[in-house]
N, CA and C atoms of all chains as a GROMACS GRO file, in nm:
protein
  639
    1MET      N    1   9.322  13.042  10.877
    1MET     CA    2   9.380  12.913  10.996
    1MET      C    3   9.256  12.843  10.995
    2ASN      N    4   9.151  12.893  10.996
    2ASN     CA    5   9.023  12.790  10.961
    2ASN      C    6   9.016  12.693  10.866
    3LEU      N    7   9.049  12.734  10.735
    3LEU     CA    8   9.113  12.633  10.653
    3LEU      C    9   9.195  12.529  10.679
    4ALA      N   10   9.304  12.596  10.719
    4ALA     CA   11   9.409  12.507  10.767
    4ALA      C   12   9.374  12.382  10.875
    5ALA      N   13   9.264  12.432  10.964
    5ALA     CA   14   9.236  12.346  11.059
    5ALA      C   15   9.150  12.233  11.020
    6ASP      N   16   9.035  12.287  10.892
    6ASP     CA   17   8.948  12.200  10.845
    6ASP      C   18   9.001  12.110  10.770
    7ILE      N   19   9.139  12.151  10.686
    7ILE     CA   20   9.243  12.008  10.606
    7ILE      C   21   9.297  11.927  10.712
    8ALA      N   22   9.360  11.976  10.837
    8ALA     CA   23   9.382  11.891  10.926
    8ALA      C   24   9.307  11.811  10.978
    9MET      N   25   9.198  11.835  11.028
    9MET     CA   26   9.111  11.765  11.065
    9MET      C   27   9.076  11.670  10.976
   10THR      N   28   9.036  11.711  10.861
   10THR     CA   29   9.028  11.600  10.738
   10THR      C   30   9.123  11.488  10.750
   11LEU      N   31   9.240  11.517  10.736
   11LEU     CA   32   9.358  11.435  10.747
   11LEU      C   33   9.332  11.347  10.852
   12LEU      N   34   9.323  11.402  10.965
   12LEU     CA   35   9.337  11.329  11.104
   12LEU      C   36   9.203  11.210  11.082
   13ALA      N   37   9.085  11.270  11.028
   13ALA     CA   38   9.015  11.162  11.023
   13ALA      C   39   9.024  11.050  10.941
   14GLY      N   40   9.101  11.096  10.828
   14GLY     CA   41   9.177  10.964  10.739
   14GLY      C   42   9.228  10.881  10.815
   15ALA      N   43   9.318  10.918  10.911
   15ALA     CA   44   9.402  10.861  10.990
   15ALA      C   45   9.332  10.795  11.075
   16GLY      N   46   9.268  10.843  11.139
   16GLY     CA   47   9.158  10.751  11.249
   16GLY      C   48   9.106  10.653  11.191
   17LEU      N   49   9.047  10.677  11.042
   17LEU     CA   50   8.980  10.562  11.015
   17LEU      C   51   9.087  10.454  10.949
   18LEU      N   52   9.202  10.475  10.908
   18LEU     CA   53   9.287  10.372  10.880
   18LEU      C   54   9.305  10.296  10.981
   19CYS      N   55   9.345  10.361  11.110
   19CYS     CA   56   9.369  10.279  11.214
   19CYS      C   57   9.265  10.204  11.270
   20VAL      N   58   9.116  10.245  11.245
   20VAL     CA   59   9.028  10.150  11.276
   20VAL      C   60   9.020  10.049  11.212
   21VAL      N   61   9.028  10.056  11.085
   21VAL     CA   62   9.053   9.931  10.972
   21VAL      C   63   9.153   9.843  11.050
   22ARG      N   64   9.263   9.880  11.071
   22ARG     CA   65   9.369   9.787  11.108
   22ARG      C   66   9.342   9.727  11.213
   23LEU      N   67   9.257   9.817  11.323
   23LEU     CA   68   9.221   9.753  11.446
   23LEU      C   69   9.108   9.627  11.437
   24LEU      N   70   9.037   9.637  11.301
   24LEU     CA   71   8.896   9.568  11.318
   24LEU      C   72   8.965   9.436  11.208
   25ARG      N   73   9.078   9.440  11.173
   25ARG     CA   74   9.089   9.338  11.051
   25ARG      C   75   9.146   9.232  11.145
   26PRO      N   76   9.162   9.092  11.108
   26PRO     CA   77   9.198   8.966  11.180
   26PRO      C   78   9.357   9.005  11.171
   27CYS      N   79   9.432   9.036  11.284
   27CYS     CA   80   9.596   9.002  11.303
   27CYS      C   81   9.631   9.000  11.477
   28SER      N   82   9.740   9.009  11.497
   28SER     CA   83   9.766   8.969  11.610
   28SER      C   84   9.740   9.068  11.743
   29LEU      N   85   9.798   9.070  11.842
   29LEU     CA   86   9.711   9.135  11.974
   29LEU      C   87   9.830   9.281  11.957
   30ALA      N   88   9.975   9.226  11.940
   30ALA     CA   89  10.059   9.336  11.910
   30ALA      C   90   9.993   9.438  11.803
   31ASP      N   91   9.962   9.378  11.705
   31ASP     CA   92   9.912   9.463  11.598
   31ASP      C   93   9.793   9.573  11.621
   32ARG      N   94   9.689   9.480  11.731
   32ARG     CA   95   9.581   9.575  11.770
   32ARG      C   96   9.626   9.700  11.874
   33ILE      N   97   9.769   9.681  11.974
   33ILE     CA   98   9.787   9.776  12.042
   33ILE      C   99   9.867   9.874  11.937
   34VAL      N  100   9.937   9.860  11.848
   34VAL     CA  101   9.975   9.943  11.762
   34VAL      C  102   9.904  10.060  11.732
   35ALA      N  103   9.779   9.983  11.651
   35ALA     CA  104   9.696  10.026  11.600
   35ALA      C  105   9.617  10.146  11.702
   36LEU      N  106   9.608  10.091  11.817
   36LEU     CA  107   9.528  10.188  11.957
   36LEU      C  108   9.591  10.310  11.982
   37ASP      N  109   9.772  10.259  11.977
   37ASP     CA  110   9.826  10.364  11.995
   37ASP      C  111   9.830  10.504  11.922
   38SER      N  112   9.852  10.442  11.780
   38SER     CA  113   9.816  10.549  11.659
   38SER      C  114   9.711  10.609  11.672
   39LEU      N  115   9.569  10.534  11.713
   39LEU     CA  116   9.447  10.615  11.726
   39LEU      C  117   9.467  10.701  11.837
   40LEU      N  118   9.500  10.692  11.957
   40LEU     CA  119   9.510  10.799  12.062
   40LEU      C  120   9.588  10.894  12.041
   41ILE      N  121   9.714  10.888  11.910
   41ILE     CA  122   9.775  10.981  11.894
   41ILE      C  123   9.714  11.109  11.803
   42VAL      N  124   9.632  11.008  11.720
   42VAL     CA  125   9.529  11.085  11.664
   42VAL      C  126   9.430  11.168  11.749
   43ILE      N  127   9.371  11.126  11.770
   43ILE     CA  128   9.266  11.179  11.882
   43ILE      C  129   9.328  11.319  11.987
   44VAL      N  130   9.457  11.268  12.012
   44VAL     CA  131   9.554  11.387  12.095
   44VAL      C  132   9.570  11.499  11.994
   45SER      N  133   9.598  11.489  11.881
   45SER     CA  134   9.620  11.602  11.774
   45SER      C  135   9.505  11.636  11.756
   46GLY      N  136   9.388  11.584  11.714
   46GLY     CA  137   9.229  11.659  11.709
   46GLY      C  138   9.226  11.751  11.789
   47ILE      N  139   9.244  11.714  11.931
   47ILE     CA  140   9.211  11.788  12.035
   47ILE      C  141   9.303  11.918  12.012
   48ALA      N  142   9.426  11.917  11.985
   48ALA     CA  143   9.508  12.021  12.000
   48ALA      C  144   9.486  12.102  11.840
   49VAL      N  145   9.426  12.050  11.744
   49VAL     CA  146   9.424  12.117  11.642
   49VAL      C  147   9.278  12.252  11.688
   50GLN      N  148   9.180  12.148  11.756
   50GLN     CA  149   9.067  12.214  11.813
   50GLN      C  150   9.125  12.324  11.898
   51ALA      N  151   9.189  12.311  11.964
   51ALA     CA  152   9.249  12.385  12.051
   51ALA      C  153   9.311  12.547  11.999
   52ALA      N  154   9.394  12.493  11.875
   52ALA     CA  155   9.452  12.578  11.808
   52ALA      C  156   9.356  12.689  11.725
   53ARG      N  157   9.257  12.629  11.674
   53ARG     CA  158   9.146  12.663  11.602
   53ARG      C  159   9.059  12.788  11.681
   54THR      N  160   9.045  12.721  11.794
   54THR     CA  161   8.947  12.843  11.907
   54THR      C  162   9.031  12.900  12.008
   55ARG      N  163   9.143  12.905  11.997
   55ARG     CA  164   9.267  12.950  12.083
   55ARG      C  165   9.224  12.936  12.239
   56ASP      N  166   9.144  12.858  12.273
   56ASP     CA  167   9.075  12.802  12.398
   56ASP      C  168   9.155  12.685  12.446
   57GLY      N  169   9.231  12.700  12.579
   57GLY     CA  170   9.318  12.610  12.649
   57GLY      C  171   9.216  12.503  12.742
   58THR      N  172   9.098  12.529  12.746
   58THR     CA  173   9.010  12.431  12.806
   58THR      C  174   9.053  12.266  12.820
   59TYR      N  175   9.088  12.238  12.705
   59TYR     CA  176   9.088  12.092  12.706
   59TYR      C  177   9.242  12.055  12.693
   60LEU      N  178   9.310  12.130  12.705
   60LEU     CA  179   9.463  12.087  12.729
   60LEU      C  180   9.488  11.984  12.853
   61ASP      N  181   9.395  12.004  12.938
   61ASP     CA  182   9.432  11.895  13.034
   61ASP      C  183   9.395  11.757  12.998
   62VAL      N  184   9.317  11.745  12.943
   62VAL     CA  185   9.256  11.610  12.843
   62VAL      C  186   9.373  11.568  12.796
   63LEU      N  187   9.441  11.673  12.732
   63LEU     CA  188   9.581  11.603  12.620
   63LEU      C  189   9.658  11.556  12.737
   64VAL      N  190   9.696  11.582  12.806
   64VAL     CA  191   9.820  11.544  12.918
   64VAL      C  192   9.784  11.423  12.971
   65VAL      N  193   9.636  11.414  13.020
   65VAL     CA  194   9.586  11.276  13.092
   65VAL      C  195   9.597  11.161  12.958
   66ALA      N  196   9.532  11.186  12.842
   66ALA     CA  197   9.558  11.103  12.733
   66ALA      C  198   9.659  11.031  12.725
   67ALA      N  199   9.758  11.112  12.676
   67ALA     CA  200   9.917  11.089  12.679
   67ALA      C  201   9.966  11.008  12.733
   68LEU      N  202   9.940  11.044  12.874
   68LEU     CA  203  10.009  10.949  12.962
   68LEU      C  204   9.922  10.801  12.997
   69LEU      N  205   9.803  10.812  12.977
   69LEU     CA  206   9.714  10.682  12.972
   69LEU      C  207   9.731  10.600  12.882
   70GLY      N  208   9.764  10.690  12.748
   70GLY     CA  209   9.814  10.567  12.644
   70GLY      C  210   9.955  10.496  12.656
   71PHE      N  211  10.048  10.584  12.732
   71PHE     CA  212  10.180  10.502  12.758
   71PHE      C  213  10.157  10.405  12.865
   72VAL      N  214  10.090  10.407  12.974
   72VAL     CA  215  10.070  10.332  13.062
   72VAL      C  216  10.022  10.174  13.003
   73SER      N  217   9.895  10.224  12.914
   73SER     CA  218   9.820  10.118  12.862
   73SER      C  219   9.899  10.023  12.787
   74THR      N  220   9.958  10.098  12.701
   74THR     CA  221  10.050  10.005  12.605
   74THR      C  222  10.158   9.954  12.691
   75VAL      N  223  10.206   9.997  12.755
   75VAL     CA  224  10.310   9.921  12.846
   75VAL      C  225  10.236   9.773  12.910
   76THR      N  226  10.123   9.819  12.997
   76THR     CA  227  10.061   9.722  13.032
   76THR      C  228  10.043   9.594  12.952
   77VAL      N  229   9.967   9.610  12.828
   77VAL     CA  230   9.913   9.523  12.747
   77VAL      C  231  10.053   9.421  12.666
   78ALA      N  232  10.172   9.546  12.650
   78ALA     CA  233  10.254   9.471  12.600
   78ALA      C  234  10.325   9.334  12.721
   79ARG      N  235  10.336   9.381  12.842
   79ARG     CA  236  10.371   9.285  12.958
   79ARG      C  237  10.303   9.168  12.918
   80PHE      N  238  10.131   9.195  12.920
   80PHE     CA  239  10.064   9.110  12.909
   80PHE      C  240  10.088   8.994  12.803
   81ILE      N  241  10.110   9.046  12.687
   81ILE     CA  242  10.167   8.960  12.567
   81ILE      C  243  10.255   8.914  12.600
   82GLU      N  244  10.384   8.930  12.669
   82GLU     CA  245  10.510   8.870  12.694
   82GLU      C  246  10.500   8.748  12.768
   83ARG      N  247  10.388   8.772  12.872
   83ARG     CA  248  10.387   8.644  12.984
   83ARG      C  249  10.274   8.539  12.891
   84ARG      N  250  10.181   8.612  12.812
   84ARG     CA  251  10.084   8.495  12.775
   84ARG      C  252  10.092   8.449  12.646
   85GLY      N  253  10.197   8.525  12.534
   85GLY     CA  254  10.189   8.480  12.411
   85GLY      C  255  10.076   8.550  12.321
   86ALA      N  256  10.111   8.613  12.222
   86ALA     CA  257  10.034   8.662  12.118
   86ALA      C  258   9.890   8.563  12.071
   87MET      N  259   9.578  13.765  10.850
   87MET     CA  260   9.670  13.651  10.896
   87MET      C  261   9.804  13.678  10.926
   88THR      N  262   9.833  13.660  11.042
   88THR     CA  263   9.981  13.707  11.092
   88THR      C  264  10.067  13.607  11.075
   89VAL      N  265  10.177  13.613  11.086
   89VAL     CA  266  10.311  13.534  11.049
   89VAL      C  267  10.314  13.380  11.142
   90ALA      N  268  10.239  13.425  11.289
   90ALA     CA  269  10.225  13.323  11.370
   90ALA      C  270  10.084  13.235  11.348
   91ASP      N  271  10.032  13.267  11.274
   91ASP     CA  272   9.917  13.191  11.206
   91ASP      C  273   9.952  13.121  11.092
   92ALA      N  274  10.029  13.198  11.021
   92ALA     CA  275  10.104  13.107  10.881
   92ALA      C  276  10.171  13.006  10.944
   93ILE      N  277  10.244  13.009  11.046
   93ILE     CA  278  10.322  12.915  11.078
   93ILE      C  279  10.247  12.763  11.138
   94THR      N  280  10.123  12.818  11.238
   94THR     CA  281  10.070  12.743  11.295
   94THR      C  282   9.998  12.660  11.177
   95SER      N  283   9.953  12.718  11.086
   95SER     CA  284   9.875  12.679  10.959
   95SER      C  285   9.960  12.534  10.897
   96PHE      N  286  10.071  12.599  10.880
   96PHE     CA  287  10.170  12.488  10.843
   96PHE      C  288  10.193  12.373  10.910
   97CYS      N  289  10.228  12.411  11.030
   97CYS     CA  290  10.268  12.298  11.144
   97CYS      C  291  10.141  12.194  11.171
   98ILE      N  292  10.025  12.246  11.130
   98ILE     CA  293   9.912  12.168  11.197
   98ILE      C  294   9.884  12.094  11.063
   99VAL      N  295   9.900  12.123  10.921
   99VAL     CA  296   9.872  12.056  10.844
   99VAL      C  297   9.966  11.930  10.808
  100VAL      N  298  10.089  11.993  10.811
  100VAL     CA  299  10.200  11.879  10.809
  100VAL      C  300  10.197  11.765  10.942
  101GLY      N  301  10.171  11.788  11.037
  101GLY     CA  302  10.147  11.717  11.157
  101GLY      C  303  10.006  11.628  11.137
  102ALA      N  304   9.946  11.657  11.058
  102ALA     CA  305   9.822  11.587  11.041
  102ALA      C  306   9.823  11.500  10.911
  103ALA      N  307   9.914  11.565  10.818
  103ALA     CA  308   9.971  11.456  10.688
  103ALA      C  309  10.039  11.342  10.739
  104LEU      N  310  10.148  11.343  10.810
  104LEU     CA  311  10.196  11.264  10.910
  104LEU      C  312  10.166  11.158  10.981
  105ALA      N  313  10.017  11.210  11.049
  105ALA     CA  314   9.908  11.117  11.110
  105ALA      C  315   9.881  11.041  11.006
  106LEU      N  316   9.842  11.078  10.897
  106LEU     CA  317   9.779  10.999  10.767
  106LEU      C  318   9.871  10.904  10.719
  107LEU      N  319   9.988  10.956  10.726
  107LEU     CA  320  10.099  10.845  10.650
  107LEU      C  321  10.104  10.731  10.739
  108ALA      N  322  10.093  10.750  10.886
  108ALA     CA  323  10.108  10.642  10.964
  108ALA      C  324  10.004  10.564  10.959
  109GLY      N  325   9.860  10.611  10.919
  109GLY     CA  326   9.760  10.521  10.905
  109GLY      C  327   9.785  10.425  10.765
  110VAL      N  328   9.826  10.507  10.693
  110VAL     CA  329   9.879  10.430  10.538
  110VAL      C  330   9.958  10.330  10.600
  111GLY      N  331  10.080  10.348  10.634
  111GLY     CA  332  10.173  10.230  10.659
  111GLY      C  333  10.109  10.146  10.736
  112LEU      N  334  10.000  10.167  10.846
  112LEU     CA  335   9.951  10.074  10.926
  112LEU      C  336   9.878   9.951  10.836
  113GLN      N  337   9.827   9.977  10.698
  113GLN     CA  338   9.758   9.930  10.644
  113GLN      C  339   9.862   9.869  10.529
  114ARG      N  340   9.955   9.891  10.492
  114ARG     CA  341  10.058   9.878  10.354
  114ARG      C  342  10.133   9.758  10.441
  115PHE      N  343  10.219   9.769  10.548
  115PHE     CA  344  10.294   9.693  10.561
  115PHE      C  345  10.270   9.568  10.637
  116PRO      N  346  10.411   9.466  10.590
  116PRO     CA  347  10.342   9.307  10.591
  116PRO      C  348  10.343   9.288  10.760
  117ASP      N  349  10.432   9.295  10.837
  117ASP     CA  350  10.439   9.242  10.968
  117ASP      C  351  10.432   9.375  11.071
  118VAL      N  352  10.430   9.317  11.185
  118VAL     CA  353  10.420   9.406  11.318
  118VAL      C  354  10.539   9.469  11.330
  119PHE      N  355  10.649   9.444  11.287
  119PHE     CA  356  10.751   9.520  11.332
  119PHE      C  357  10.750   9.643  11.207
  120ALA      N  358  10.732   9.586  11.097
  120ALA     CA  359  10.756   9.698  10.993
  120ALA      C  360  10.604   9.812  11.013
  121ARG      N  361  10.472   9.759  11.077
  121ARG     CA  362  10.374   9.852  11.096
  121ARG      C  363  10.438   9.944  11.217
  122MET      N  364  10.503   9.895  11.330
  122MET     CA  365  10.539   9.969  11.407
  122MET      C  366  10.627  10.094  11.362
  123HIS      N  367  10.726  10.068  11.288
  123HIS     CA  368  10.814  10.128  11.199
  123HIS      C  369  10.735  10.263  11.173
  124ALA      N  370  10.650  10.201  11.102
  124ALA     CA  371  10.540  10.337  10.994
  124ALA      C  372  10.476  10.388  11.133
  125ALA      N  373  10.449  10.349  11.206
  125ALA     CA  374  10.291  10.402  11.316
  125ALA      C  375  10.428  10.508  11.406
  126THR      N  376  10.526  10.424  11.462
  126THR     CA  377  10.589  10.533  11.595
  126THR      C  378  10.662  10.659  11.553
  127LYS      N  379  10.724  10.640  11.414
  127LYS     CA  380  10.787  10.765  11.384
  127LYS      C  381  10.702  10.885  11.354
  128PRO      N  382  10.619  10.880  11.279
  128PRO     CA  383  10.540  11.012  11.260
  128PRO      C  384  10.440  11.026  11.375
  129ALA      N  385  10.424  10.916  11.490
  129ALA     CA  386  10.368  10.968  11.612
  129ALA      C  387  10.433  11.093  11.696
  130THR      N  388  10.548  11.051  11.694
  130THR     CA  389  10.636  11.172  11.768
  130THR      C  390  10.636  11.304  11.688
  131LEU      N  391  10.697  11.302  11.548
  131LEU     CA  392  10.712  11.404  11.448
  131LEU      C  393  10.578  11.478  11.437
  132GLY      N  394  10.492  11.427  11.424
  132GLY     CA  395  10.359  11.474  11.380
  132GLY      C  396  10.262  11.541  11.493
  133LEU      N  397  10.283  11.463  11.622
  133LEU     CA  398  10.214  11.509  11.749
  133LEU      C  399  10.286  11.655  11.793
  134VAL      N  400  10.424  11.621  11.777
  134VAL     CA  401  10.502  11.751  11.817
  134VAL      C  402  10.466  11.855  11.731
  135LEU      N  403  10.452  11.827  11.603
  135LEU     CA  404  10.426  11.942  11.507
  135LEU      C  405  10.319  11.998  11.519
  136VAL      N  406  10.182  11.951  11.570
  136VAL     CA  407  10.078  11.994  11.606
  136VAL      C  408  10.072  12.076  11.745
  137LEU      N  409  10.127  12.024  11.816
  137LEU     CA  410  10.153  12.103  11.948
  137LEU      C  411  10.225  12.221  11.925
  138VAL      N  412  10.323  12.233  11.875
  138VAL     CA  413  10.397  12.336  11.832
  138VAL      C  414  10.329  12.477  11.792
  139GLY      N  415  10.233  12.391  11.689
  139GLY     CA  416  10.138  12.492  11.568
  139GLY      C  417  10.025  12.559  11.719
  140ALA      N  418   9.990  12.477  11.787
  140ALA     CA  419   9.887  12.487  11.873
  140ALA      C  420   9.931  12.600  11.988
  141ALA      N  421  10.097  12.585  12.035
  141ALA     CA  422  10.154  12.662  12.123
  141ALA      C  423  10.175  12.800  12.072
  142LEU      N  424  10.177  12.814  11.945
  142LEU     CA  425  10.193  12.977  11.885
  142LEU      C  426  10.046  13.021  11.862
  143ARG      N  427   9.940  12.967  11.907
  143ARG     CA  428   9.826  13.064  11.896
  143ARG      C  429   9.765  13.067  12.020
  144MET      N  430   9.850  13.009  12.154
  144MET     CA  431   9.778  13.009  12.285
  144MET      C  432   9.821  13.153  12.321
  145ASP      N  433   9.753  13.214  12.431
  145ASP     CA  434   9.786  13.348  12.489
  145ASP      C  435   9.836  13.312  12.612
  146ARG      N  436   9.810  13.237  12.703
  146ARG     CA  437   9.839  13.226  12.850
  146ARG      C  438   9.976  13.134  12.827
  147PRO      N  439  10.056  13.167  12.934
  147PRO     CA  440  10.157  13.091  12.943
  147PRO      C  441  10.110  12.947  13.005
  148GLY      N  442  10.020  12.917  13.087
  148GLY     CA  443   9.969  12.787  13.137
  148GLY      C  444   9.946  12.704  13.032
  149ALA      N  445   9.896  12.759  12.927
  149ALA     CA  446   9.848  12.642  12.793
  149ALA      C  447   9.984  12.616  12.763
  150ILE      N  448  10.076  12.716  12.715
  150ILE     CA  449  10.164  12.674  12.650
  150ILE      C  450  10.253  12.548  12.734
  151ALA      N  451  10.290  12.568  12.853
  151ALA     CA  452  10.348  12.498  12.947
  151ALA      C  453  10.294  12.339  12.954
  152LYS      N  454  10.121  12.344  12.932
  152LYS     CA  455  10.078  12.203  12.917
  152LYS      C  456  10.125  12.158  12.772
  153LEU      N  457  10.107  12.234  12.677
  153LEU     CA  458  10.166  12.161  12.516
  153LEU      C  459  10.290  12.122  12.558
  154LEU      N  460  10.393  12.191  12.594
  154LEU     CA  461  10.535  12.133  12.624
  154LEU      C  462  10.543  12.009  12.728
  155VAL      N  463  10.428  12.004  12.794
  155VAL     CA  464  10.454  11.910  12.894
  155VAL      C  465  10.426  11.770  12.811
  156VAL      N  466  10.321  11.802  12.730
  156VAL     CA  467  10.258  11.669  12.624
  156VAL      C  468  10.384  11.604  12.557
  157ALA      N  469  10.434  11.727  12.480
  157ALA     CA  470  10.532  11.717  12.392
  157ALA      C  471  10.665  11.624  12.437
  158GLY      N  472  10.692  11.672  12.572
  158GLY     CA  473  10.803  11.617  12.629
  158GLY      C  474  10.750  11.460  12.688
  159LEU      N  475  10.636  11.422  12.710
  159LEU     CA  476  10.587  11.294  12.734
  159LEU      C  477  10.601  11.217  12.624
  160GLN      N  478  10.570  11.273  12.507
  160GLN     CA  479  10.540  11.218  12.393
  160GLN      C  480  10.689  11.161  12.371
  161PHE      N  481  10.814  11.280  12.356
  161PHE     CA  482  10.944  11.246  12.340
  161PHE      C  483  10.970  11.100  12.435
  162VAL      N  484  10.948  11.114  12.554
  162VAL     CA  485  10.999  11.026  12.645
  162VAL      C  486  10.932  10.873  12.643
  163THR      N  487  10.770  10.873  12.628
  163THR     CA  488  10.714  10.755  12.637
  163THR      C  489  10.699  10.683  12.513
  164ALA      N  490  10.718  10.761  12.368
  164ALA     CA  491  10.703  10.669  12.259
  164ALA      C  492  10.801  10.587  12.231
  165PRO      N  493  10.934  10.611  12.250
  165PRO     CA  494  11.041  10.503  12.199
  165PRO      C  495  11.031  10.386  12.310
  166VAL      N  496  10.986  10.409  12.440
  166VAL     CA  497  10.990  10.300  12.534
  166VAL      C  498  10.867  10.234  12.540
  167GLY      N  499  10.762  10.276  12.479
  167GLY     CA  500  10.653  10.205  12.437
  167GLY      C  501  10.645  10.125  12.326
  168ALA      N  502  10.727  10.177  12.220
  168ALA     CA  503  10.744  10.092  12.104
  168ALA      C  504  10.831   9.979  12.119
  169HIS      N  505  10.942  10.012  12.204
  169HIS     CA  506  11.037   9.886  12.245
  169HIS      C  507  10.986   9.790  12.317
  170MET      N  508  10.900   9.829  12.428
  170MET     CA  509  10.834   9.714  12.499
  170MET      C  510  10.743   9.637  12.418
  171VAL      N  511  10.634   9.692  12.312
  171VAL     CA  512  10.527   9.633  12.228
  171VAL      C  513  10.640   9.547  12.105
  172ALA      N  514  10.745   9.599  12.093
  172ALA     CA  515  10.846   9.491  11.961
  172ALA      C  516  10.868   9.389  12.064
  173ARG      N  517  10.936   9.391  12.173
  173ARG     CA  518  10.999   9.307  12.234
  173ARG      C  519  10.883   9.199  12.283
  174ALA      N  520  10.786   9.235  12.313
  174ALA     CA  521  10.688   9.160  12.355
  174ALA      C  522  10.612   9.076  12.235
  175ALA      N  523  10.596   9.142  12.083
  175ALA     CA  524  10.575   9.068  12.013
  175ALA      C  525  10.666   8.960  11.973
  176TYR      N  526  10.803   9.010  11.970
  176TYR     CA  527  10.896   8.930  11.905
  176TYR      C  528  10.909   8.792  12.023
  177ARG      N  529  10.892   8.792  12.130
  177ARG     CA  530  10.909   8.716  12.210
  177ARG      C  531  10.810   8.596  12.242
  178ALA      N  532  10.659   8.670  12.192
  178ALA     CA  533  10.563   8.582  12.193
  178ALA      C  534  10.575   8.495  12.021
  179GLY      N  535  10.665   8.506  11.964
  179GLY     CA  536  10.672   8.435  11.846
  179GLY      C  537  10.596   8.469  11.717
  180THR      N  538  10.590   8.614  11.718
  180THR     CA  539  10.504   8.691  11.606
  180THR      C  540  10.594   8.632  11.480
  181GLU      N  541  10.547   8.585  11.382
  181GLU     CA  542  10.574   8.548  11.232
  181GLU      C  543  10.650   8.702  11.194
  182LEU      N  544  10.780   8.657  11.140
  182LEU     CA  545  10.816   8.753  11.062
  182LEU      C  546  10.756   8.773  10.916
  183SER      N  547  10.739   8.874  10.881
  183SER     CA  548  10.737   8.890  10.716
  183SER      C  549  10.812   8.799  10.609
  184ASP      N  550  10.774   8.728  10.503
  184ASP     CA  551  10.842   8.666  10.402
  184ASP      C  552  10.980   8.792  10.354
  185ALA      N  553  10.949   8.894  10.335
  185ALA     CA  554  11.048   8.995  10.286
  185ALA      C  555  11.160   9.009  10.374
  186THR      N  556  11.134   8.953  10.514
  186THR     CA  557  11.257   9.011  10.608
  186THR      C  558  11.409   8.912  10.568
  187VAL      N  559  11.466   8.997  10.528
  187VAL     CA  560  11.632   8.969  10.499
  187VAL      C  561  11.718   8.911  10.595
  188THR      N  562  11.724   8.968  10.739
  188THR     CA  563  11.807   8.929  10.800
  188THR      C  564  11.740   8.968  10.952
  189GLY      N  565  11.796   8.860  11.053
  189GLY     CA  566  11.712   8.893  11.174
  189GLY      C  567  11.836   8.891  11.264
  190ARG      N  568  11.831   8.972  11.317
  190ARG     CA  569  11.973   9.007  11.421
  190ARG      C  570  11.937   8.923  11.518
  191LEU      N  571  11.808   8.904  11.566
  191LEU     CA  572  11.818   8.775  11.711
  191LEU      C  573  11.803   8.660  11.674
  192GLU      N  574  11.815   8.628  11.542
  192GLU     CA  575  11.791   8.500  11.556
  192GLU      C  576  11.906   8.426  11.602
  193PRO      N  577  11.926   8.319  11.622
  193PRO     CA  578  12.029   8.219  11.615
  193PRO      C  579  12.130   8.194  11.507
  194VAL      N  580  12.235   8.245  11.518
  194VAL     CA  581  12.324   8.219  11.377
  194VAL      C  582  12.340   8.074  11.331
  195GLU      N  583  12.341   8.025  11.197
  195GLU     CA  584  12.338   7.910  11.178
  195GLU      C  585  12.466   7.908  11.087
  196PRO      N  586  12.522   7.792  11.070
  196PRO     CA  587  12.648   7.791  11.008
  196PRO      C  588  12.612   7.788  10.838
  197GLY      N  589  12.684   7.880  10.746
  197GLY     CA  590  12.653   7.910  10.606
  197GLY      C  591  12.554   7.996  10.574
  198ASP      N  592  12.500   8.042  10.694
  198ASP     CA  593  12.410   8.155  10.663
  198ASP      C  594  12.497   8.281  10.656
  199GLU      N  595  12.481   8.323  10.521
  199GLU     CA  596  12.566   8.456  10.512
  199GLU      C  597  12.519   8.565  10.561
  200LEU      N  598  12.390   8.612  10.545
  200LEU     CA  599  12.315   8.724  10.588
  200LEU      C  600  12.353   8.761  10.711
  201VAL      N  601  12.356   8.668  10.793
  201VAL     CA  602  12.346   8.688  10.961
  201VAL      C  603  12.492   8.675  11.026
  202GLN      N  604  12.584   8.641  10.965
  202GLN     CA  605  12.709   8.628  11.008
  202GLN      C  606  12.778   8.726  11.037
  203PRO      N  607  12.841   8.781  11.150
  203PRO     CA  608  12.895   8.928  11.174
  203PRO      C  609  12.995   8.943  11.098
  204ALA      N  610  13.046   9.082  11.095
  204ALA     CA  611  13.140   9.100  11.027
  204ALA      C  612  13.258   9.065  11.117
  205PRO      N  613  13.388   9.022  11.063
  205PRO     CA  614  13.503   8.977  11.107
  205PRO      C  615  13.535   9.094  11.188
  206PRO      N  616  13.609   9.054  11.324
  206PRO     CA  617  13.672   9.149  11.403
  206PRO      C  618  13.798   9.221  11.339
  207ALA      N  619  13.788   9.341  11.401
  207ALA     CA  620  13.902   9.413  11.328
  207ALA      C  621  14.046   9.376  11.384
  208GLU      N  622  14.128   9.379  11.336
  208GLU     CA  623  14.284   9.332  11.346
  208GLU      C  624  14.313   9.434  11.411
  209HIS      N  625  14.399   9.396  11.557
  209HIS     CA  626  14.455   9.507  11.626
  209HIS      C  627  14.605   9.481  11.655
  210ASP      N  628  14.694   9.530  11.594
  210ASP     CA  629  14.821   9.506  11.621
  210ASP      C  630  14.914   9.562  11.743
  211GLY      N  631  14.824   9.608  11.827
  211GLY     CA  632  14.870   9.670  11.950
  211GLY      C  633  14.953   9.812  11.944
  212GLY      N  634  14.915   9.850  11.795
  212GLY     CA  635  15.001   9.962  11.797
  212GLY      C  636  14.951  10.082  11.850
  213GLY      N  637  14.815  10.082  11.897
  213GLY     CA  638  14.746  10.230  11.916
  213GLY      C  639  14.768  10.229  12.070
   0.00000   0.00000   0.00000
């Protein structure tokens, strides 16, 4: 179980790194939203993996809040782009 | 290691691998829409796999309920968010990649075979 959690954390770290690289490369605002959304999902997955490793449900509230906030922020910036242009 | 632990290990590793694939797709694909295609599908499946794995390890029903809430939210909000971003990017005039073959939202030009709609089916009124 610990080995699986370690492997998963390594994979998630690589995914987060790739998302950050996409975020920092010159690209349009929509690209950055997609990258940020993916980064948030990586973070939520990481918290869930840690909860599974420790059998501790303390941080699961953070999971709910992060998932909801990610959706709200994505929609907000999407509407902003639509009004202003990329 | 119990059976539940084995299933948890499998689900967590596969979910994390899907997240990594999403990251690779973000780097490799040529334009916004292709990148969204790469990023949003593993987002749902990968996260739900990780959440299922975590739910199998939890003892209290409250913790499992929270994980189910997150999974349900992800299923509802991920397509809506992706749709909003894609529509905003298209209306803002984001350039399509050169590899794009057909655009269903482009105005149809005469002589352009790729975007011509299929001919309507003949109905003889027999049905």
